[in-house]
C-alpha positions, 0 to 999 in steps of 0.5 A, a space after each residue: 828390489 826389496 828392502 826392510 821398509 817395503 817389508 815392515 810396511 807389509 807386515 803393519 797390517 797385523 799391527 792391529 789386534 783385531 786383524 791379528 786375532 782373524 788372522 790367527 783365527 784363520 790359521 787356527 781354523 785351518 789346522 781343525 781346532 776346537 777352541 780356535 777363537 779361544 786361542 785367537 784371541 790369547 795369542 794375537 798381543 804375543 803375536 804382534 809383540 814378536 814381530 814388533 821385537 823382531 823389527 826392533 832388533 833388525 832396525 837397531 842392526 841397520 844402525 849397529 857397529 858391524 862387530 854385534 850385527 850377527 847378535 842383533 840380527 840372530 835374536 830379531 830373526 827368533 822373534 820373528 820366527 816365534 810369531 811365525 810358529 804361533 800361526 801352527 803352534 797355538 800352544 807355543 812355548 808348551 814346554 821350557 824344552 822349546 825355548 833352547 836355541 836347538 843347535 850348538 856349536 864348538 865353543 872354543 875354536 881351534 888354532 887356525 881355526 876357519 869359520 868357513 870349515 866350522 860346524 853347527 850341530 842340530 839339538 834334540 829339542 829347541 826352536 831349531 827342531 820346533 821350526 822343523 816340525 811345526 813350520 816345514 813339516 819336515 819328517 826326517 830326524 835332525 838330531 845329532 846331524 852336522 853342517 859346515 859353513 861353506 855348505 850352508 853359505 852355498 845354499 844361498 843363491 844370492 852369494 853365488 859370485 862369492 863362490 865364483 869368485 873365490 874358488 872359481 866354481 859355481 853352486 847354482 844355476 838360474 833356471 826361472 823367474 819366481 812366478 814362472 809355470 816353467 823351468 829351463 835346466 842346463 844339460 850341464 847338470 848331468 855332468 854335475 851330477 853323474 846321471 844319465 838323462 833318464 836317471 835326472 828325470 827320475 831324480 828331479 821327480 823325486 826331489 822336487 816339491 811340486 807336480 811337473 812334466 818334463 817336455 822333451 827336446 832333443 835338440 835342446 841344450 836345456 831340460 824344459 820343466 812345466 810346472 803345475 803352479 808356481 812354486 812357493 817362495 818358502 817351500 821351494 827347497 831343494 830349489 832356491 830363491 834370489 829374493 832380488 832378482 826374483 829368480 828360481 835357481 838349482 843346486 849343482 852339488 847332489 848333496 844340497 838336493 834336500 828339503 831343507 827351507 832357507 830360513 833354517 839356513 840363516 838361522 844356523 849361520 845366525 846361530 854361529 856367528 851370534 856365538 862368535 861375536 860374543 865369545 871369540 872376541 879375539 878371532 872375530 876382531 882380527 877378522 874385522 880388521 886384518 882382512 887376511 882370511 877368506 872368511 870375511 867376504 863371505 861374512 861380511 856379504 851374508 850379514 849385508 844379505 840376511 839383514 833383508 832376506 829373512 824378513 823378506 821369507 818371514 813376510 812371505 810365510 806370513 802373507 801365504 796364510 792371509 785372508 782378507 782382512 
């Protein structure tokens, strides 16, 4: 099982200007930059400071009252993401427009407010769209897209058991171990997606981020998928990774099948929760102390999980780029 101590220890290799500069130089040379060496020297200290600042937020969140955890976790994530951005965008922050969060939510909540039904809306400028373009090379325009909290929580495989307990429905199937070269998808997916076998084969080729072959076995109750290479944790979408079990999962709802890295899912959820903790004090306090809504178990489990999983995803993103230091 992963924990923060293991992850911070892994990231500590960058806590040296020599190592950080060498690492960034490698990243910038891969981008084909002419002034890669100059930029790597300029950015090595900001890179370290972002990582260390983010770590401080997460360590404080471990000791803080639950009521302010979302604020600390959100700003901790923001700092870690800025370090990631420096590996692909040496000029960050190039202008003040990228300093905004890049997402918004309704400031005043309606009467009978339900967190699971609440929405966040993507803005044209800010950190969120910058992440989408620079880190994950997303081509589709996310401006003005809206997502509910329930939709976002369903994208996190470790929370599948809460959906089963609360709504008596699954959100995903476990289909492989993380580094396996084979996936086994239950035939039940055809019923969930309302597809024939042939249509499902075509659909998989459209949505999966890697080359693969489907091995036909008419007597089997599962589709066998042979991968050309192991899946990368941060590029597995629309599939999902359970970081505790080290397993790959496939969503069972068609609307979940689009490229949207889980790191961005956590960003949107933490943004909204941090806004609620800051500006909706009455509702937030009632949620924490009355235990009379379905929202609390989801929020509690998510905040416990994200404190570990975001550093896990950040570490994986940075380590994938690492050369021998």
